[in-house]
N, C-alpha and C positions, 0 to 999 in steps of 0.2 A: 344605173349601175347593175352589173351582172351579179346574180346571187350564186355563191359558190355551190359546187356539187354536193359538198358535205352538208351545207345548210338546207339545200333543196331535199336531200334525203331525210333530214331530221323533221321536215315539215310534212312529209308524206302522211296522209290520214291512216294508212294501213301499215306503216313502218313499224319497226321494232321499238324505237324510242317513244312514240306517242303511246303505244300499247302498254309498255312497262310503266311509264309515267302516270298514265291514267289509272292502271291497276294499283299503283302505289298510293295515289290519292284516295281512291275508293277504299282500299284496304285500310288506310289510316283512319278514315271516317268510320268504317265498319268496326274497327277495333275500339274506337272511342265510344261508339254506340254500345257494343258489347260489353265494354268496361262499365259503362254507366248502368246497363242492365244488370250486370253482376253486383254492382254496389247496391242497387235497388233490391235485388234477390236477398242480399244480406240483411238489409233493413226489414223486408218482409219477414225473413225467418226470425227476427228478433221481436218484431211487433206483433206478428200473428202467432208465433210458436210453430212447432212441427205440425200439430193437429190442424191449426187454421191454415197453414200453408198447404197441407194435404187436401182440405176441402176446396181451397182455391184452385189447386192443380187438377183435381178431378173434374171440376166444373169447366176449367179452361180446356182440358183434354177433349171434352164432348163438344164445346163450342168450336174447337179447332176443326172438327169434322165439317161443320156447316160453313166455317170461314174458308176452308180449303175447297169446298164445293163452289163458292162464289169467286174465288181467286184461282186456285189450282194451277192449271196450265194456261190460263188466259193471258196473263202478262207476258209469259215467254212466248206464246204463240203470236200475240199482237207484235212484239218485238221482231219475231222471225218474219211475219208477213210484211212489215215495214222494210226490213232488210232485203227481203226478196223483191219487193217493189222497187227498191233502189237499184238492185242489180239488174232488173228487167227494164228500168227506166219508165216505170208506170206510177208517177207520183200520185195520181187521183185514187189509186187504191189505198193509199196511207189513211186518208180521213175515213174511208169506209171501215177500215180495220179497227181504228180506235172507237168509232161509233158502235160497230157490232160488238166490241168487247164490253162497252158500257151496258148496252141492251142485254147482252147475255148474262152478265154478272148480276143484273137486277132481276131478270127472269128466274135465275137460279137461287136467289137469296130472299127476296121480298116475301114470297109465299111462306116460308119457314118462319120469318120474323112475325108475321101476322098470326100464324098458327100457334106459336108458343106463347105469344103475348095474350091472345084472347082465350086460349084453352090451356092454362098452366098445368092442369093435371095430366096432360099427355106426357110430360117429360119425367113424371115421377118414377115410372118403371125403369127409366134409364140409369138410375142411381141406386147404389147399394146403401148409401146414406142419404136420406131425403133433405138433409141440410144443404145439399149441393143445388137443389132445384132453384131457390131464389137467386143464388149467385149466378147460375146459368142464365136465367131470364134477364138479368141486368146486362150480362155480356151480349145477349142477342140484340140489344138496342144499337149496338155499334156495327152490326154485321154488314149492312148495306153501305155505310160509310167506308169501311176498310176495303170492301170488295171493289167499289168504284175507284178508289184511290190506287188499288193495285193495277187497274187498267192504265191509268195515267202514267204510272211507274213504267209499265211496259212500253208505252209510247215514247217516253224519254229514252229508254234503252235502245229501242230501234232507231232513233235518231242520233244515237251515240252521245247523248247528254248524261253521262254516267254520274257526274258530281251532284247534279241537282237532286235526283232521288236520294242519294246518300245524305245530302244535307237535310232533306225532309225527314228521313228516317231518324236521324239523330235529334232533330227537333221534336218529332213525335215521342221518342224515348224520354226526352228531357221534360215534356209536358206531363207524361205519365208519372215520372219520378216526383216532380214537384207537386202535382195534385195528390198523388199517393201519400207522400210524407205529410202533407197538410191534413189530409183526411184521417190518417191513422195515428194521430197524436194521442187520442184518448180512446183506446179500444177496450170494451168490457168483456167480449167474449170472442171465441174463434170465428163463429158465424158472422158476427158484426164485422170483424176485421176482413174476412173474405169478401163480404158484400161491398165494403168501401173500397177495397182493392180492385174489384170489378168496375166500380164507377170510374176510378182513375183510368182504366184501360178504355172505357167508352169515350170519355172526354178527350183522350189522346187520339183516338180514331177520328173523332169529329174535327179536331185541329188538322190532322194530316189530309183529310179530304178537302177541307176548305183551302188549305195552302196549296195542294197540288192542282186543284181546279183552277185557281187564279194563276198559278205558274204556267199551266197548260195554255191558257188564253193569252198570257203575256208573251210566251214563246211562239205564238202564231198558230197554235193548234186550233182546228176548227172541226165541226161535226158535219156529217152528211148522212143521207139515208143508208142505214145499215143492211137493207134487204139482200143485196147481192153478196155481201161478205159474211152474212150471219151463218148460213149453212157451212160453207168452207171453214170458218172459224171454229164452229161447234165440232165439226168432224176432226179437225187437226187437234183441238184442245181436249177432246174426250180421252184419249189414252193417258196423257199427262195428268189431267184432272182425276181420272180413275186411280192412277197410282197414288196421287197425293191424298185423295179422299180415302183410298184404301189405307194409306199410311196413318191418317187421322183416325179412322175406325179402329185400326189396330192399336193405336195409342189409347184410345178410349177403352178398348177391350182390355188392354193391360191395366188401365187404372181401375177397371172393375175386377178383373180376374186375379191380379196379383194379391190385393188384399183378401180376397176369398180363399185363395190357395194358401196364404199365410195364416189365416184363421184355422183352416183345416190342418195345418202343420203344427198348431198349438198356440198361436198368438191370439190375444183378444182383439175385438174389432177396433178399439182405440189404438192399440199397439200396431195393428196392421196399417191403419191410415197414417200413423206416424212414420212407420218404416217407409211407406210409399212416398210420403212427403220428403223424407231425408234423401232417398235414392233419386227420385225423379225431379224434385224441386231444388235440391241443393247439389248433389254430386254430379248428376248428368249435365246440367248447364255448364259446369266447369270443364268437364271432359269434351263438351262440344264447342269450346272456345276456338279450336282450329277451323271449325266450319265457317267462322266469320271471314277468315282469309281466303279459304277455298271458295266460299260463295262470292267474295269480291272478284276473285280470278275469273270464275265462271261467268259473272256478270259482264265482265269486259270481253271475254273470249267468244261468248255465244253469238252476238251479231256478227263478228269477224268470221267465225267458223261457218255460219250460215251463208254469208256472202261468198266465201271461198269455195264452199261445197256446190252451191247453185251455179257458180260462174266457172267451175271445173278448173279451179287453181290448185291443182293436186299438190304440188311442191310446198306452197305456202300452207295449205291445210295441214299436211303432215308435220310441217315445222311447228305450227301453233299447237297441234295435238300433243306433240312430244313436249313442248315447253310447259303446257298445262299439267300434264302428268308428272312431270319432274318437279315443278314448284310445288304442287299439292303434296306430293309424297315427302319431299324434303321438309315442308312445314311440320308434318306429323313427326318425322324423325327428330326434329329440333326440340319439339315440345314434350314428347313422350318421356325422355329421361328426367325432365324437370318435374313432371307430375309424379313420376315414380319416386323421386328423391325427397320431395317436400309435400306430397299430397296429403299425408296424415296431418301435417301442421297446418296446411291451408284449411282443411275442414274445421279444425279446432279454432283457428284464428277468426276465420270468416263467419262460421255458423254456430260455434260453440258445440259442435256435434262431432265427436270422434269417429262415429260410424261413417259420416260423409267423407271424412279425410281418408278413412280406410278404403271406401269404395273408389275414391279418386286415385289413390295409390295402385290398388290392385287392378283397376279398370284402365290404367294408362295404355296397355297394349291395343286397346280398341282404336286408338288414333290412326294406326297404320292402315287397316282395311277400310276404316271410315273414309279417309282422305281419297283413296283410290275409287271407292264406290261413288262418292259424291261427285268428283270431277268427271268421271267417265260417264255417269248418267247424264250430266249436263251436256257433255260433248255429243253423245248419241242423240239426245233431244234436239240439239241444234241442227243435226243432220237429217232430222225427220224420221228417226227410228223410235217414236214414242211408244209404239205397241210393244216392241221388244223389250224396252226398259220396264214397261208395265208388267210383262210376264216374269221378267228376272226379279223384279222387286218382290213379287208374291211368292216366289220360290224361297227367298230369304226370310220373308215375313212368316211363312208357314212354320219354318224351322224355329223362329223365335217364339211363336205361340206354344209350340210343343215344349220348348224349354220352360216357359212360364207355368204350363200345366203340370209338368212332371218333376221339375227340379226343386221347388220350395221346400219339400220335406228334407232334401239333402243339403241345400246351401242357402236357404231362406230367400232374402231379398236379392241376393247375388244372382238368382235365376234371370232376373231382367237384364243385368250386365252381360251375363253369358249368352242370353238370347240374342241381344243386339250385336255382340261380336260375331256370332255365327251368321246372323243376317247380313252384316257388312261384308264378311268374307265371301259368302255365296254370291252376293250382288256384285262384288268387284270382279271375281272370277268370270262370271257370266258376261259382264259388260266388256272386260278386256278381250275375252274370247271372240265376242261378236265384232268388236272393233278390229281385231286382227283378221277376222273373215272378210269384212267390208273394205279394209285397207291393207291388203296382204303384204304389201312392201313396206309398211310403216316400221314394224319392229325390227324387220331384217335390215332396213336402211339404218335405223337408229343404232343398231348394234355393231355395224361394220363401217360407218363413215364418221367423219369429224362431227356432223351434226348430231350424232348419238352420244356425244360426250355428257349431255345433260342426263340422259336416262341411265348411263352407266354410272354417273355420279350418285344418282338416286339409289342404285343397288348398293353402292359403297355406304351411303348414308344409312340405309336399313341395317347394314352389318354392324354399324357403330352404336346402334341403339342400346343393345344389352350391356356392352362395357361401359358406356357413358352413364347408364342407369345405375349400375353398381358403383361406379366412381362417384356419382352424385350422393349416393347413400353413405359412402365413406366420408365425403366432404361434410355432410350434416352431422355425422357422428363425431367428427373432429371439432367442428365449430361449437357444437352443443355443449362441449365441456367447458367452454370459456365464455359463451355468450348466452343470452336469453333466446327464447323461441323466434321472436321477430328478427333479431340480428342474425341468427343462425340461418334462418330462411334466406335472408338477403345475401349474406356472404356465400351460401351454398349456390344460390341462383347465379351470382356474379362469377364464382369459380367455374361452375358448370358451363356457363356461356363461353368463357375463355378456353376451357378444355375442348368444347365442342368446335370452336373456331380453329384452334391449333390442329386438332386431329383431322378435321375436314380439309384444312390446307395441305397437310402432309399427304393425305390419300388422294387429293385432287378432286374432292367433292366441290370445293370453291375454286373456280378457274382463275386463280390469282394471275397466272402468267397471261392469260388472255385479256384480262382487265388492264394489265400493264401495257400490253401491245396496243389495245384500243385507245388507251390514254395517249400514248405517243403518237398514234395515227391522227387523233383529233387535234393535236397541237400543231401538226404540219400545215403549212400554208397551202391553200389550194388555189391554182391560178387557172 
């Protein structure tokens, strides 16, 4: 029996349908994982309190530096090496890339684990509050497990097994939540709670390492001598790892500097830690929810972009670049009005902290530059421009640190939100400028041809953000007169969803006519 042309097209590994379908599944799993993490964050905020959550967050910020050192750019680079070997038809390099990734991650992490475990006093100067030291040492026990797991994850990505690592991620999150809830039932102090929360993290890392190693072997993965691939992998990983380590260092610097600057602005040490816990541990994870969808999109796009770039398939490369930018920006445009309209109520309902809700509401505009910065960074990294993204990141990071240093006397803890916004704006502008420089016909083509409908729709979606945000505020004011807070949030969200859908359809943001045409074409018999 002959297979129809339409069916053959749908089975193409690099076609539109598999890419969209895979991205949808990965996004759904990532949203479920992030939702589970959000609920766990709510539980932590209630069981630990703002002060205990602040201690946990400070220790986690420092631990993230060493975790990023051991993972950093290794998974992405391993994935890119595997994609490159497939494009060049050199499958023997695949085993070497995975083996080199494991060896490199252990070389970068194991010495630090031994150092901090056997010489605990070394970490004391790194904390403004010494209660964070034992929490940090507990977290370090899971460093090697998580680093090696990240390498296996990169191997799965390179082989386009996107669903497997997504399932492992949600399983890891589930283990952390389950263990954390069991351990934190009877907490007597903020420090004890922070330590028990750290143990939950370590046990979840051990689980994900064991499960990923078994999955790697079951899927036919094997190791080989990493000597030939170790140096090229290190050289390719260095810029990405430097950016991510720098990002973690900056997060740690913020965790230390922001409380200090708040104390200098007039807050007590306990109040400063509490404010930091509210902003970084409650409000910011909510504002970073779109990063889940954007990260899933980047996860699926990166191997495809790498193959297209190295195989010189320019037309398809431009098409996927435009698609990624469009979807990422529209996700932010869709969620920003929602956070603005009901952000205050989310903070109160979820965390019992009005300040967290206020930060969510006022910080909602950060979603727009954040989406462009994240997706464009992943795109440039997939094309081998890690050094440029490294430089661009630190331009934005320097501006953020200046905000942290000078703005707390003026706006308090909002200095962190303002700094992040400036960081993302500078990063996005630099990335898009460099992308235009390396793909000079990309934006011109997207603006003047039918393939550019998506990018033009994204611009219209951005214009709709402000009126939809104001409309959402009016919806909540209306419903709150007749309903309680929870029902008002629900009806406001539902009304805002339909209002966004209608407005986007009227302006052509959603290509309804194209969908109808494709549906009709799909129903036609192919002979």
